[in-house]
N, C-alpha and C positions, 0 to 999 in steps of 0.2 A: 520476425521481430529483430533478431540479431543483425541481419543484413541491413535493415532499415536504420537501426541505431548507429551502426558503423558509418553509414552514409551521412548521418547527422554529425559525425565526427566525435562520437563518444570515444574516449581513449581506451576504455576497457569494457568488453561485453562478454558475458558468459551466460550459459543457459543450462537446461536440465541434462545436457550431455557431459557436464563437468565431472571429473572422477570422484569428487566428494559424494555424489549421488549414486555411485555404482552399487547395485544390489538392492536399492531401496524400492519399495512398492511405488507404482505410478498411477496417476489419475488421468484426467483429461489433458490433452496436448502433451503427454509424457511428463506431466507435473509430478514432482516428488513430494508435494505438500508444503503448506505454509511453514510448518514447524521446521522442516529440513531446510527450506529456503532461508529462514531467519538464522538458523545455526550456521549455515554457510556464509551468510553475510557477516555475522559477528566474527567468524574465523578470518574472513578477508579484512574486516575492520581492524582486528587486533594484530594481524601478522603481515598483511600484504599491501595495504594502501600506502600511498606515498604521503610523506608528511605535508602539512599545510592544508589550506582550504580545499574542499572537494564537493562535488555534486554527484549524487548517485540516485538511481531509480531501482526499486525492487518491485517487480510485478508478480502478484499472486494470481492463482487460477481457481482455487477451490470454490469461490463464491460465484463462479461462472457456470451456467448450465452445461452439463447435466448434474452439477453439484456432487461430484465424487470426492470423497476424502480418502486419499491413498492409504492403504493398509488398514482400512476400517470397513466393517460391514454396514456402517451407517451411511445413508444417502439422503438426498433431498435438501431443499433450500434451507429449512430451519436448522438441520444438523450442520450443514456447511457454514452457515453464519455463526452458529455457536462455536464451532471448531476454529474458525477464522478469528473470532473475537478473543478467544482464549489465547491463541497463538500470538496475535498482535500485542495482547496485554503482556505476555512474557517477554516479547521482543522489546517493548518500550521500557519495561523494568530493567532489562539487561543494558539498554542504552543509558538509562539513568545511572546505573551503577558505574558505568564507564565515564560519566561526566559529560556525555554528549549533549544533553539538553541544557547544560550550563553555557555552552559555547556555540551550539548549532541549532538548526531549525529542522524539525521533523514534520513533514506534511503527509497526511494519510488521506487519500481521496479515491473515489471511484472514477472510472472513465466514462461511465454511463449508468443510467438507472438499471435496475435488475431487468433482464430480458425475459420478463414474465408478464402475464396479464395483470392489469390493474385490479387490485382487490376491492371488494365492496367496502365503501366508506373511505377509501384512500383519497379520492378527490375532495370529499367533504372535509376531511381532516387536514389536508395539505393545501388544497386550493387547486385552481385550474392548471398550475404548473406541475402537478403531481407526476406527470409522465416524463418530465425533464429534470426533476430534482436529482442532484448528485451529492452524496455525503462527503464532507471534508472536515478534517481536524488539523489544527496547527498547534504544535507544542514546541517549547524550547525557549531560547534566549528572547527575552522581551515579551513573552506570552503567558508566563505563569500567573494564574489567577485572573486572567482577562475575561474568561467566560465566552458565551456566545456573542457573535457579532450579528446584530439584527439588520435585516435588509434583504433586498433582492440582488443576487450576484450572478454572474455568468462566467464561464471558463475563460473568456477574453480578459476578465479582471485578474486572473490568477498570476500571470508573470509580473505585471506592474506591482501587484500587491506584495509578492515575494521580494522584488527588488527594493521596494519601499521599506519592508521589514528589515532588510539587510543594510539600510542606509545608502543604497545605490541609486535611488530614484528621487 
């Protein structure tokens, strides 16, 4: 992933080999866990990022099969989703305390549907697109109190929508 991001010309890329994570328990793909990842991001945000506008990506692994939570005896999809939900909630609150959501846009989204079998009733509840549905949340400047955006969307809509939200499209 790091090599690919560098080829896309990201100015700074780091991964689980960063010294911040030394000695931490690891999960799938050498993952130190969502909570550690968010703590490291906030450290970078507070002390290392360059001033001015920026774009960053934080990729988590905990909700990817085999659903291992580093440093925990809990495993499985439900436990991983609960852990990830708690960790992202703490992260968003920390960003709010720093004023990030007053000036920035936070986008939380999956890159694909869970790599698990479709559950009984899932197609009836969601519709024929159940196998392709990807969760997404947008928070921050211009989005407070907006609520859900009804409609059918696809990932090709993502970049034009972000540019429009930033007044660049």
